[in-house]
Structures are given as C-alpha cells and as structure tokens.
N, C-alpha and C positions, 0 to 999 in steps of 0.2 A: 765534497761535489760544488763547484761552485755553478753559479748562475749563469747563464749566458747574458753579455752585455744588452741584446736587442731586447729580452724580457724584461732587465730590470730598466731598460730606458721606456717602456711600455708603461711599467707600472707607475713610475715618474708623472707621465702624461698623464695618466688616468686620476692619480691624485690631484694634481694642478688644475683639473676641470675645476669650474666653479657649480656649485648647488643651485641648482633651481630647483625652488621650494613654489610647489601648485597647493595654492588654497583649498581646501575641502570645501565644496557648497554645502550652505547649512539653510536648506528650504524652508525648514520648518522654523527656523528663527526669523526669517522675514514673514511666513505666514501669519504667526503670532503677534509680530509689529503691527502689519497690516490690519489684523483683527482687532487689538489694543488702540491704535489710532481711530478706527471707525466707532468702536464702542465710547471714545472719548469724545469724539466729535458728537456724535449724539447727546452725551450728557450735557456739552456746552451749548447744544442748539436748542435742548429741553429747557435750560437756566434761562437762556437770552429770551426765548420766547413767554416764559413764565411771568407772571403778575408782578414782577419787580420793579421798581423804580430806581435802576441802578445810579441815575442820576443822584439822585436823594441820599444813596448812600457813600457815593463821593464827596457830597456836601458835608457830610457828618463826619468823615475820616479824622481828621482834624478840628472839630467841634471842640470846644473847651472843657466841656461838660465829660466828653469821650477821651480826651488826653488826660484830663485829672483825673478819671478811673483807671486808665492805662498806669499812670503814676503811682496810684493807689495799691494798685495789683502788685507792681515791681517793687514797693516799698513791704507789704506786707508778704511780700513770697521772700525778700532778702532776711527779714528780721525773722521770721518762723523757721528760715533754714539755718541759718546761726543760731538759735537756739534749740533746734533738733540737732545739729552738728556736736555742740558742745557738752550738750545732756548726751547724745548717743554715745561720746565718747566716754564720759564718767560711766555710762550704763555699761560700755562694754569692758571696761577694767573691772568694775566694780561684778560683772560677771564671771570673767577670766580669774578674780580672788579665789584665793584657797581660802578665805573664810565664809563660813556656810549660810551665814546671816546676809552678808550683802549680795551674795550671789541669788540665793534665794528671794532677795526684794528686786534684783534686777529680772530676773526671769519672769517674776510674777508682773512685772510693769511690762514688760515685752509681750508676754501672754496675754495682757488685757489690752493694751492699746493697738497691736496687731489684731485681735481680734473680735472688736468691735468696728465698725463703719465710722470714717472721720465724719461723717454727716451727723450721726449722732452725738457726737461727741461734741460740736460745735454746737447743737441745740442744747445741750446739757449746759456748757458753760453760757449760754445767752440767755438761759431759763434757770441760771442758778439763784436767782431772788425769791423763788417760787419756794425754794427750801431754806435759805439762809436769807433772811431779810437784813441781814448787817453782818458785816464782817470787820473784824479789827474796829470795831465801834463805830463804823461809818456806813454808810446806804450801800447794798450791793452794786445795785444800778448806777451808782457813781463810778465806783471801784471796777466793775467789768462792765468797761464802755464797748461798742461795737470793736474797736480795734484791739483791746485785749480780750474778747471773745474768741477773735478769728486769731488772734497770735497763740493763745493758749491751747485752743482746740487743733489747729494746724502744727505748733512746733512742737506739741507734745507727743501728738500721733506720729510726726515723723524722725522723733527721736528713739522710737523703739527701731525703726527699720533703720536709722542709722547705727545703732549700738550695734544690728546684725554685722552690718557691713564694716564697720569697725573693727568686731570680732574676729570676722574672717581675714580681712588684713592684717591682723596683728598674728594670727596663726598662721599666715603663710611665711613670716619670716623664720627663718631657721633656727632652733633651741640654740645650737652651738654660738650664736650672736650674741645673745644674753649670757650666756656662760662665760663666755670669753672678755665681756663686759665686766662682769662680776667679779672675775679672775683679776681685772686692772683693779678693784677697788671701787668701782662704780655703785650708786645705791640702784634700786629698782625704780625709784621715780625718774631718775636722771639717765638711766637705761632705756626706758621707755621712752621719752623726749629724745634723746640724741642718738639711739642707735635704731629700736625697733619703730617706731612710726615713720620715720622720714624713709626706710625701706617699705613700710608696709602701705606708703602713698602710692606706689605704682599701681596696687589691687583697690585701694579705698577711692581713689579719683573718679575711675571710669562710672560705676555705679553712683558713686555722689553726683556727678554732673548728671546723670539720667534722671536724679531724684529730685534736684532743682528744676529741672525742666517741668517734670511732671508737678511740681509745687506750683507753678507758675498756672497752670490748667487747675488744679484743684484749688487754687485759690478762688474761683469763680462759686464754690460753695458758700464761701463768706457773706456771700448776699442774703442768705438765709437770717443770718444775725444782723442784717441791714449796715454791714461796712460796705462803705461807698467805692468798692472796686470797680472795675469794667465793666462786669456783666450788671451789676447793679445800676452803674448810670446809664448805661444803655436801656436797661428796664424804665428809668426814670423818665428818660426823653422820649420813649414810644409809647409810653403810658399819655403823655399828653400829643402826640400827632398820628398815634395808633399804624405809625411804619415798623411793625415788628420786625418782619425779615429785613427790610435795609439796614436798622440799627443790628440788627443780628450778626449781620454779614460785615459789618462796619467793627465789631467788635472781635470779629476772627480773624479780621485784619491786622488789628494788634496784638492778640494773641499767636499769631503766626510769625509776625516781626520780631517779637518778643524770643520766642523760642527760637527762631532761626538765627539770632544774634547770640545766642546762650550757647547755640548749639557750636557754633564755629569756633567761638572762647574754648567750649570743652576740648574741641579736637585738639586745638593746639596746647593745652594744658596738659592732654592726656600725652600728647608728642613729645612734653618735655622731659615728662616723668619715666617715659619710655629708652630715654638716653643709655640709662644705664641697664637693660636688659636686652637691648635689641642691636644687633650689630648693624642693620640698615633702617636707618627710621623713615617711616611712611610718608610718602609724598604729600606735600602740602597742596590746596586746590588748584594754587597757581602753577605748581611745579606741574600736574596731570594736566591742565591746559596747556603748558608748553609742550609738554612729551607728545599730547595729542597732535597739535600743530606740526610739529618737527616730524611726525610720522605720515602727515599728510603731504609734506611738502620733499620728501625723501624721494629720490630716482626711483625710475621704475625699475632698473637694474641692479640697484643695490638692495641687499636681503636683510 
C-alpha cells in the first residue's frame, strides 16, 4: 500500500517547521534571588554603619608589616606543604607495603597526627624545650625557632593527610598496569615512578590543591608559636594602635587574595591532568564569559 503524495508532502512540511522553544518561567528562582540580594544589602549596610574606620583598613592593606606577614604566610605554607607532600608519599608507600613493620609504623603515624589537633601539635613543638632542654648537644630553643616549630607542626600534620590522599590515588590505578610493567622487567620503584604515580595524579591533584589552600589559612595558627606570619603581624600592629577590626579585615584581604590566586592555579592544573580521562575539558573562566556574552548577543529567532 502506497502513501498518497499529498499526505507525504504534508509530513515533510510539518518536519520543516522550526521548533519554537518556550522557556519555562522560574518564579521561585527570581524570588529566592530577590531575598538573597535583600539580605546581602542589609549585611553590607550593617558593616558600613558599624564603628569601623574603613579608611584605616585601606591604609594598612599594603603596609610594610602586613605585606611582610603575607610573604611569611606564603613561605611557611609552601615549605610545610612540600614537607607534607614528600613525607606523605613515603608514608603512603610504606602503608601499602607488604612489610608489616613499615605498614604498621605508617598507620600509627597517620593515626596519631590525624587524631590530634594541629594546634596542640604546634604548642608541643613550641614548648619542646620544657622537656628536652638540649637536642644534639645544643640548646633546644636555638634549634626549634618559631619558623622550625611552625614548619614541623604544620608539615608533619599535613603529611598524615597527604599519605591518605596519595594512597587513594595509587589504589585508583588498575593493577593490570603494575603487572604489565613487571612483565616488561621494570622494578617496583621504577613502576611506581613511571607508571603508577603519573596515572594517579588525576586523583591526587584536586585534594592536594584543596589541602594547600587550607594550609594558607591554617598557617594563621603559627602565631601561637610567635612566627611572624600575617595574623601575627596584624596583631603586632593593632596592639599599638588599637585598630583591631581594621587590621583583621586587612589580614582577611590578603588571605582572600592568596587563596583566590592559588584556586585559579588549581583549576588549570586539574584541567591539565584531566586531559587523559575526559573527552571534553571543562571550560576555562574566560571561555565561560565568552559563552555567556555570545548567548546574550544571539538573535531572538535563533534557538
């Protein structure tokens, strides 16, 4: 049975008609946006009307002491993170080892440093001279300086968390990769360096970036061992001029600046390591802005 030519023509004409997409109204979203903006406006007004000399905050943003404190914060964060990363890789390999002694020692280390607050660990290193007046034949206070106390407290604590991150990354690599490398005659150490760790970086990099950003903020605890980081420098300044809130907001500015810069760097680093597993890479912030601008300029008749 054949279809009448008029019916076929009608079907083709129906198919060729453009589809008119009618957006569904989202009144709840607009209402929520209005409520959030009103609340944000009240919050901004409350801080603007508060007894805070914002001009003084602006004056101290780039004060020599504050800038030096921000530099010390960046320094201790980088060095402590490096120590934690290197030691964390060693601990992860020890814990995955078939040797029961090394595995047990690594597990005990992780258990202790993850189970006690980093604040307590900093205070222990800062007051180590109370129980060990001398170390290696020298005065303990000469060896455990504020920088060294902050480095040991932050770095050794970070190593416990990095060990678990690295361990999860190593275990995410298929066992067949290791077996194939061993079949080619590669040693265990070379297999770990050349085969396993490069593939594990896709899993290791995101939480490591988060840990470093957290380290930038956790470094403020180093003020308890009188290390001259950003918060300690702000304390030194507002102790003299009594502008407590103004200096604290200046410190917040630098913390936000540092975390924002490294968050952007983390995004691009994650994007780089995602090339081997994602068919389409996530758009960069500039690409998102370009897409939004293109959508705004798109003609109304175009769907």
